[in-house]
C-alpha angles and dihedrals in degrees: 000000000000089000090055092051092047091050091049092049091048091052091050090049091053091051092048091046092050091050092049092048091049091050091049090054094048123150101031107223114247092014114110127233107237111221099199122206125186098206133058130278114285095038124115093264093054094043092050092048091054090047093058098030098100094044093050090050090051093050099044100031094227132096118269114215123198101228110195115202103167132173143072094056091297097313094114091057093045093050092049091050094047090053095046119109110275093234102111096258093104120064122171124205105213138177132223086246091061095042102037110016100043093060089052096046106036122068095218128030124197090211141033101237093208102039101038098054141050112217115231100182147309116258114186146336122247126195124193130244122222094233132190133175113260092210103038099039105032092156093059096087096138140028088247091058091057092048092049091050091049092050092048092054111025113207094008099096119073139190131210127229137183091244143317109303095015119133087250088060097046094044090057093043092050091047093051093046094051092045092045093232133133113240120173112230116225112186122204132189094253147336099283091053093047092046091051089053090050093049091048092051095245091125132029105217138017123192092209127177124253118262108049094042097051093071091051089050091052089050090054094242096119137027120225109214097180146336124239096223122104091248137023115275124239095234092065107011092169091068110090125222118259086246089060100036097046101030091246106141113206096012111149134154118171137157130217125212126213146159127252136177130203117283114262093038103147115260095239090056091047089051092049093050092045090051095048098043092040094054092046093048090053095050110119093234092052094046091048091055092047090053091047088058090055097256126126115230111234106166110178134157129268095261090055089050091049092052092046092053091049089054095044097052096069092035094056091041088060092048092049091050092047095052095036096238099141115119113228 
């Protein structure tokens, strides 16, 4: 029996020693840090990665590569990140939609969003705008106009999303359920594709996230009928909340963004990454840009992110069941 215990302790010592050695060697010089995003170029994940790219490279002394793995509502990116070597050179920027809504909506998940990742931190909150094309839908000047059109022709109006289970999907589904209207859901592979469809007139409405859509609004290409946050946002204070615009007291649908690394990443590496990304995220210039995009900075540690995910999983499961969004 003693021999078994000694062998087990020796094995544990080897594992701990290997982890410590790996942490001591991190980052490996000349080897890039892969900043993995699960949605296409031009989305909030990609934009944020490019915002912090130079600062991360300065802090770690290695190149940072934006590694786009889009598709399947973020599941392709999550699976790639979960399978990456747990050596600190792969960091995934994820959303609460990917981590908490996908498991509720999709019948089969390639990852366990709690067990397969170690949370590093939350970054910022992102509401959605009820967005219509100025050119293709000139009559949709208010939220009420959209609701009236939907009631006049049940099942004829549609809305785009960035994928099944995405926040852009659930925001539209919640809106339709509360209003008691029938909106056809049309999922796309990512924001740029859905926005192109909106501008071409292929879809009527898009509950798009802040950031990419604000510039189009300022150019006059789209009209923002309401924002899904609980209060108006500083970047475009003239845009009312959905609760105000549509007489829907208490309506809110927001997404948080955060960073995760593969499970089994050594604790010292996790701590180093959390320190580097956390300090950068809190820099005034970075926070100012995030606010300019219409997001709300909400940098918090990995334990806070872990607890938040644990709370969000059952909450979103209940929402999905209520609006009938689960895919069978």
